[in-house]
C-alpha positions in Angstrom: 80.6 116.5 123.5 78.9 113.4 124.8 78.9 111.2 121.5 82.0 112.7 120.4 85.3 111.6 120.3 87.3 114.0 118.3 86.2 117.7 117.1 88.3 120.0 114.9 87.6 123.9 114.6 88.6 125.9 112.0 91.7 124.0 111.4 94.4 126.1 108.6 97.6 124.6 107.7 100.7 126.0 105.1 103.4 124.8 104.0 106.2 125.8 101.4 106.6 124.4 98.5 109.8 123.8 96.5 109.8 127.4 95.3 109.0 128.7 98.7 105.9 129.6 97.8 103.4 129.6 100.6 100.7 126.9 99.9 97.5 127.0 101.5 96.8 123.5 102.1 93.6 123.2 104.6 91.6 126.6 104.4 89.3 126.2 107.9 88.0 123.0 108.5 85.7 121.8 111.2 84.6 118.6 112.0 82.9 116.4 114.4 84.2 112.5 114.3 81.3 110.3 116.5 82.0 107.7 118.6 82.0 103.6 116.9 81.9 105.2 113.4 83.4 104.7 110.3 84.4 107.7 108.7 85.9 108.7 105.4 87.7 111.6 104.1 87.2 111.7 100.6 88.5 113.6 97.2 91.1 113.8 94.9 95.0 113.9 95.0 95.7 117.3 96.6 93.1 118.4 98.2 94.1 118.2 102.0 93.1 114.6 103.3 96.1 113.1 104.8 97.6 117.0 106.3 93.6 116.5 107.8 94.1 113.2 108.7 97.8 114.1 110.4 96.5 116.8 112.6 93.7 114.9 113.4 95.8 112.2 114.7 98.3 114.6 116.5 101.0 113.7 113.8 101.0 117.4 113.0 99.7 120.4 114.6 97.6 123.3 112.7 98.7 126.7 112.2 95.5 127.9 113.1 92.5 126.1 115.2 92.3 123.3 117.3 91.5 119.6 118.1 90.3 118.4 121.0 89.3 114.5 122.0 86.9 113.4 124.4 88.6 110.5 126.3 86.1 108.6 128.9 84.4 112.1 129.6 88.1 114.0 129.8 88.1 116.8 127.0 92.2 116.7 125.6 93.1 119.6 123.9 95.9 118.7 121.8 97.4 122.1 121.7 97.8 122.9 124.7 99.6 119.2 125.2 103.3 118.7 125.5 105.2 116.5 122.8 105.4 113.4 125.2 101.5 114.3 126.2 101.2 113.3 122.5 103.5 111.1 122.2 101.8 108.5 125.4 98.1 109.5 123.8 99.3 108.3 120.4 100.6 104.8 121.8 98.1 104.3 124.3 94.8 105.6 122.7 95.7 105.9 118.6 96.3 103.3 115.9 97.7 104.2 112.8 97.4 102.7 109.0 99.2 104.0 106.0 99.0 103.2 102.5 102.7 102.0 102.6 102.0 100.0 105.8 105.8 101.2 107.2 106.2 98.1 108.4 110.1 97.4 109.5 111.3 94.7 107.0 114.1 92.7 108.4 111.7 92.6 111.2 109.0 89.6 111.7 105.5 89.7 111.9 105.1 89.3 115.4 107.8 91.4 115.9 106.3 93.9 114.0 102.8 93.9 115.7 104.9 93.4 119.3 106.5 96.8 118.8 104.1 99.2 120.1 103.4 97.0 123.3 107.3 97.2 124.0 107.2 100.9 123.3 104.4 101.2 126.0 106.6 99.1 128.2 104.8 95.6 128.4 107.8 93.1 128.4 108.5 91.4 125.8 107.2 87.5 126.4 103.9 89.2 126.9 103.8 91.4 124.0 104.4 88.5 121.7 101.9 86.3 123.3 99.2 89.1 122.6 100.4 89.8 119.6 100.7 86.2 118.2 97.0 86.3 119.6 95.9 88.9 117.4 97.6 87.7 114.0 95.9 84.3 114.7 93.1 85.9 115.2 93.3 87.7 111.9 94.6 84.4 110.5 97.9 85.2 109.9 99.4 82.4 112.4 101.2 80.8 110.0 103.1 84.0 109.3 104.4 84.6 112.6 107.8 84.4 111.8 108.2 85.7 108.3 109.8 88.6 107.9 107.6 92.0 106.9 109.1 91.6 103.4 108.5 88.2 102.5 104.3 88.8 103.0 102.5 89.5 100.2 100.8 93.3 99.9 97.3 92.0 101.7 99.4 89.9 104.4 101.6 93.3 105.1 98.5 95.4 105.3 96.8 92.9 108.0 99.7 93.0 110.0 100.0 96.7 109.8 96.1 96.9 110.6 97.0 94.3 113.6 99.6 96.6 115.1 97.7 99.6 114.8 94.9 97.6 117.1 97.5 95.5 119.6 97.2 98.6 122.3 93.4 98.7 121.7 93.2 102.3 120.3 89.8 104.3 120.8 90.6 105.4 117.1 92.4 104.3 113.9 93.5 106.9 111.5 94.2 105.0 107.9 95.1 107.0 104.9 94.9 105.3 101.6 95.0 101.9 103.2 94.2 99.8 100.3 96.1 102.0 97.9 98.3 99.4 96.6 96.6 96.3 96.8 94.9 94.1 94.0 91.1 93.7 94.2 91.1 90.7 96.1 93.3 91.7 99.1 91.4 95.0 99.0 87.8 93.0 99.9 90.1 91.6 102.7 91.2 94.5 103.9 87.8 96.6 103.9 86.3 93.4 105.7 88.7 93.5 108.3 88.2 97.0 108.8 84.1 96.2 109.5 84.6 93.4 111.5 86.9 95.3 114.1 84.5 98.5 114.2 82.1 96.3 114.4 83.5 93.8 117.3 85.7 96.2 119.2 83.2 99.4 118.8 86.7 101.4 117.1 86.6 104.7 115.7 87.4 104.4 112.1 89.0 107.7 110.1 89.8 106.8 106.5 91.2 109.3 104.1 90.8 108.0 100.8 89.6 108.6 97.0 88.1 105.6 96.6 84.6 104.6 95.6 85.1 101.0 97.1 86.2 101.8 100.3 84.1 105.0 101.0 81.3 102.4 100.4 81.9 100.9 103.9 81.9 104.1 105.6 78.8 105.1 107.8 79.4 109.0 107.0 81.3 110.2 104.0 83.4 113.7 104.4 83.7 115.4 101.0 87.3 117.4 100.5 87.4 120.1 97.6 90.5 122.8 97.7 91.3 122.3 101.6 87.5 122.3 102.4 85.1 119.9 103.7 82.3 120.8 101.3 79.9 118.4 102.6 79.4 115.3 105.3 76.8 112.7 104.3 75.2 109.7 106.6 75.0 106.6 104.7 71.1 105.9 103.9 
């Protein structure tokens, strides 16, 4: 796993529908994610992209199969770790960006971005200094004290990305990160992701149905009916 940061083997996941019927969402997924790459998991709604993303990011556990992390040469098997150990992994090593950003609307931009640092035990003054620098670097210095609810969609998503990378994670997972954005905001967010990947070496794993988003990927994993049917490297 020298160049692999995450490897999933034989991932299966079943949920119960509203009618109490069992629905097999993932049907044996194998995937290896390379350090520093931008990987898009692509497919239409309902094929299991988000479920796979949640399992790869440890937010959910599979019914069968295993997920392995390679962190500084140490192999970390998700299924063998406690909830506290997984929470620490997510806080220190993983960032998340969602379609609906999940910012706290009553908090300011700087407060939202500082939150992961506060959870990690950094004092408020230091956390806000770091958050201010990052937001300024992302051209949001003029919006530090604006509440999340007062920001445009594009600004909200950039704040969400800032929050995702404030702890210098090894990998960022993004679920339809441009799904609610207009054309110009989408372009800005994609440029930001590309720059962060290149400048900071962050691994990005993005679930999307958008060809525009997939166009920035190093590799694209195509999903159909709960399985990855093809992985293509950008030529």
